[in-house]
N, C-alpha and C positions, 0 to 999 in steps of 0.2 A: 530925351529921345527916346524912346519902347525901341527893342531890337525888330520890331516888327515896321518900323515907321516907313512910308514911302522912301525917304531919303536914304534910310542906313540898308533897306533891301538896293536900290539903286547903286549905293556904293560897294557891298557886295559881290553883285554882279559885274560892276565896270572895272572893279580891281583882281578879281578873278581872271574875268576876260583878257586883263592887260598883263597880268603873271603868267598866262597859257601862251601870249602872243610875243611875249617876249623870251618866254624858253621854246618856243616853236613846235608846240604841245598843239593839239586840237582841245577843243573842251569837253570835259565830261558831261552830258547831259543827265547824269546821275543827281551830279553837284548844283545844277541848275534847278532841277525842277524843284517842287510847290513844297516838297516833303523831302527834299536833300538836308545834307549834312551843314547846306551854307545857313538855310531858313525854313521854317516850317511855317506856310502859311497857307491860306485856300486857294483852292484853283481859281477862281474868280479872279482874286485879286492879284495875284502872278501875272495871269493872262493880261491883263490892265498893265500892269509894269512893264511885262515884254514886249506889247504892244507900241505902247508910250514910247518906251527906248529904241525901239525900229522906226518910229513913226517920224521921233525927232532926231533922228541920224545917228545915234549912239553907238548903234549894234547894226549888224548884219550878218546876214550868211544863211541863217534858217528863212524856214517856210512857215505863213500862219495865213490859214483859208477860214473863212467861214463857209460854214457848209452847212445844209439843210436836211433835215431828215422829219422823221415823222412827230417825233417830240420837241421838233421848234429849231433855231437854229444852233447850231454849237459852234466855236472856233477849234481847231484843231494846230499845234505848233509843234511841228517837228524839225529833223536836221540840226539838233542842236549841239550835236557835235562840231558841225558849220561855223557856229555861232560865235561872232569875232567884235572885239571893239574895234572902231572907227577914228581918225583922230581927232574927231570933233568928240568920241565919246572919251579918247584921253585926255582932251582940253576940259571939258566938263569934270572926269574924276580927278583933275590935278590944280584946275582953275575956281571950281567951285565954291563957294564959303558954307553953304550950309550941309555940303558934302564930306568938309573940314571939321565943322561942328561935328556931323556925326560920330565921326571916329574920336574927336577930341572929347567928346563926352562919353563914350565907352568907357568904361572903369578899367578893362583889359580891351588892349587892340586885336589880341589873338581871338578873344571870342567874335570878334566881328569879321577877322578878314586873317586867319592864323599864317597865312602866304605874308601878310603885309612888310614883315622883315626881308622878304625877295625883293619888292620894290625899292627899296634904300641901298639897294646894294647897286 
């Protein structure tokens, strides 16, 4: 799997949010951004991933709105500092074989999720 594959990005998002939940800290919107330190993907792909994680019930707490403008429709995602993983997201993170494979195939787990050592404590 490439570092920009859907399941790798989902793993990064969910594992980061799980660590933040366990530590009692809000998510850092800069870390969750399309061009942040966790991953670098295009905006449309980033929106697709976040909207599907929200729709599937794996994350919650932020606002995603479709807005019309003269140039067409665009999606605005806001309040990512309130984004958090749900119990369903935790189950998906810990029980999903594709996400485990994404983690295992990485030659260095720290390159995908530098906070991973916190999850094992």
